[in-house]
Phi, psi and omega in degrees: 000135181281156174298327184291326176295317180297319184279355178058037180220164175260159179297141179249001178287139180288137178299337181281346182280140183286135179292133181257147173260134178212178186227129174286142176270106178268343183298314180297321178300316179297315180300315180293327178295312179299316181299320181297320181290319179297306182291332176299314178296314180300312182296320180286326174295322175297321177296318178297321179301313183286332175295318177294322181294333175289329179272323180230092187300342178298341178296344175294336172068000181069020181251152182300310189288340188256007176288157179304316184299331177265329181284329183297310178295331173298315180299308185296318181290323180293318182288313185289303189268336179269300180294297183297316181303313180291328173298313179305307182296321177301307182295321180293315181295326179286305187289321184299318179299318184281329177284331179266349186052053180203147173290154175309144189305319184218120173296326178297314177295325177299318179292317178300318179299312183296304185291325177299316180295319180292323178292324176296317179299312181297313179296323177297314180296317181294318181293322178291320176298329181275355176094010176274107185208149175273352176072028177237122188304132182068002178222039186286335188296139183287169194302322177299323178289327174299319177296316180299316177303316180299314181297315180291327176296321176296319177301314179299315181295317179300315180294321180292309182293324176298322177295314181298319183291334180253025182291162175251358177250123185292317186284131172270107181294155185307325179301320180294326178300315180294325177294316179295313179302319179298310184297317179297310185293315179298321177300312179299311181301311184294316182293315182296316183285341186269358180301125182204161176253112181291146169247341176200182184298334182226034174210145180203168174243136179302143178299330184259163181226149169052235183303317180295318177296319179298316180297313181295315182300315182276342164296319175286310188300312180295321184276347167295322173294319184290313190255004171240323182262350185241296188299318177295326179290329172295322174299317178293323176300316182295338178267308191278330178294311174299325177298312182292326182272348183058042179224147172290159177303145188300309184221116177290323177300318178300321184296324178297310181296317181304311185295305186290322177296318182296309184291332178285315187282322186304320189294341182275346196277352185306320181300347179291348171284349188238026179292141182066016177263192179282000177296137179312142184303321182298324179291319176299318180295320178299315179300319179296311183300311182288332175295317178294322177298334182298337181304318187298302180292327180296312180286333173299317178294318179298312180295326176298322177291310182295319182289344174298336179275005178303135181081357181235013184292339175295330178288332183299325180297331187255328186265113179298329179302312181292328175301313179299317182294318180299312181292323177299314180293323177295317178298322177297317177296319178297312183295321182278351167272318181295320181305305177301325178294322179290343178278347175286127189305320181297323178284319180299328178298332179273316192278324188294142184074003177254181178285356174303314179302317180297318179297316180302311180300319185283336169301315178290315184291311182281320184276299183292298184290311184297308185288326175295319179298317181295316178300319178298315181298316180296327179280322191279311186304312176304325180285327177292330184251015170053050181207180175266156175302135183305312184211112172291327180297319179292323177296319176296322177294321175302314182302308186290320179293319177297319178297317177297321178299317179299315180297316179292336181281308193275323183298314176299327179288322174298318179294316178300321179299314181292323177296312179304305185299316180294323179291320179299325190259002182276132178246155172279172179297335180280354180089017178256155176298132185282325186239142168287154181302320183299329180295324179292330177288308184295330180295323186266000180305317176301327178289329173294325178295319179294320178301320178295326178296315179300316178298320179295319177300317181297316180293320177300318179296323178293322176295326173301318178298315181300318177296318179296318179289325176300314179294327177297311180300317182298329182267354180255186175225133187274137174254105184292318178238110185267124184291138176214161178224144176192154176283150179292165180284126180291155181294323177255118184269118179285153176266120181260129179081199181294141173290138181214147183302331182285341179303321181297318182289320186297343183253003187232093185294327179296312177298324178298320178298314183295313181294324176297320178297317178298316182298319184274342184275330189302310184300315179299318180297314183291326181282323191269322186301311177298326181292330180273329189256335182265109188300329182295342178288332182230073181291140181269157180246129188302325185281349183278119182244161176297159176291146173287171180299318180294318178294326177294320175297318179296323178294320176301319178294317177305314180290316180305318183277001176070030181298334179293345179286344181237338184241136171264166172226059182204108178269116181277158184280056176249149181305316183292321182289317179296321179293321186278319189249335184121187185303144182295155188282145176244156182302323184292346180291337194248013187295344178248015182268101177243099358274176173293161180225048184284338179071168177226006182208141175243078168284333169243171183289164176292144185245009186300330183240035186287335187308127174063011175288327179232155175288165179303324181297325178298314180298319179303307183291327180293320180287332180281319179209092185305325181290342178291334179251335184225082183306132183089000181297142175255014178283140178286164173270160184231070186294335182291339178296340184266354179237332178282147183252151173296137176269095183290344178293343181273346186303314184303308182293327176300311181291321177300317180296317179299320179296321178295332180276001175097007178287124190278062171291150178293154186303130178080009182299327182300334180278335181249004187298321181292331175293319174298317179302313184297318180301311182292320179296318178298323178297315179292321178299317179294320175300317180293326179300327178294341175257021179060034177251120185258117177224161170272145183297336183261006176294144181302326179302326181294316179297316181298316177300319179300318181291314180299323180285354178264341188295115179082356184299321187291338185245357183303321182238034186235020184302326185261007178288149181292151176270133181284000000 
């Protein structure tokens, strides 16, 4: 099949121009392919580990690095940025060269991009295991790594745009639009969300606080899914599905609408992660409206992909590659229907903080990203090595085992979600909560075990693929530089076919970059500027004061251990939540929270009103042995908190950073903060001594207790205090 058939365009090269010989760079493609397979296994094994740990808590092993709170961000970052990221680069580097009829602009930049990205992944995993985290989902990596990501992303963009600018094909095929949109949007999202004030080489505080931080984070977090897990894969879909089916894309007009509608609408949808929270109601409504609107372009893209297979459905029965693509597109359709449905407030009231969200994410990750990646690998590797796939039978077995694995993964989680939500919201005839929170946890543990089985099946199926590809590589021969010929791009670009407004854009990559930036920036600007500039959106509460030095240390420990991965700090205005946790949360409570800690999952109960609910001794025993205070708990123990000491040398920079962020500490507090710390620590130590518990005042557990005993304290009895 010719490139011209795939791009749905005619050649624009002048017949009078001399044909040039050049060579495609396959080496970079191979490196990224191998890296994606390696990190995919690592990331999924980390996911399997934490899935098992939820069913059998002993898997936490009592070690710092292996607790759920540290392993979960390792899992999410490894799967998203390592596995999926390398698949993106692999597919882009292969397809872009052929769509542009040009070698990648710079072999040096390709090498820098590859090795730089792998070093970031490695450093990121090690830092997260060591507890260095910003505590923001999908953006946990600390500021030096954020800078490194920015630099490597610029390298990738320069190499991509340089290739496009020296192309020999006038027309920019739809896949390239999605690559450009991805690069522009991810750059914007990453830079805006990463603003922080460092306190040391591996610690910082988010530039934003509370409600504002939540809005920026989920503007980033939702669109990290949109512009890293979706738009680049749609670009790959538009290239590899037509190639595998030997059919042109079903509708070129649909692809135009799909691209521009998707990148414009997607960016507005972030607030749907914050429904019923302290985020202003108008922002929540915007998120809901645009989330529902997303169904149209998302399903348009899905149908465009599936209808490309018209006339080729007989091949689907025989070709495992097409099977993977069909299920991937179906999973994309399911996930992009479910997402808008979860954005409807009535549905969100049931789903949020439950395992429904986890199931939804994994339909996309395992089905859409995973299966499309597997199909690409099965199509690409034999062509790189000039041979046939070692075993179609083994690929078909991979498909069926992987599909069963997905079902075993998501169905128990959907069931668990409905059980969780119903148990949380059930009242007795007397008007009391029928179930304790812990009962909802112990009830769904068997479903967590089934989820782990599904994850294991999926990983086994992936290992089957790796074996199949290994055998394919062994029997083939690799072509590092693949010979190609094409005429150079003429100086004057002729218009082929009917004139259309989009023809002008399709041939001008710089203008495409600018227009894409405008399209993705509008939503964020309109949502964020009023939240930052209009004071009435974030009313302050007179009784809310900054954290003390000891509490700030404790908060750092809380974030370091990933407690936000299981606990929320946001009481929504529902009868059951107010009854269980206390008065619902207000925006003014969080004005000194850098970063916010609202959470997105309740594997453990909400902590927003935890202050003084239990004595210091209860917290001590709970962190040492959770089951001693909460029978049936699946929370790990944290023995190192009882031996590790607070580093008081960091206090000065912590307070200075907070003051730079506008936290109103009294003048010179950074110089006296450690004295204040010692007074509060000694008080907690003395309280514990009355329960025959012997601790040192500088033990980390003391700081953590101080923080936990502060949560909600300022507003518990302050409902009637005036608003400033």
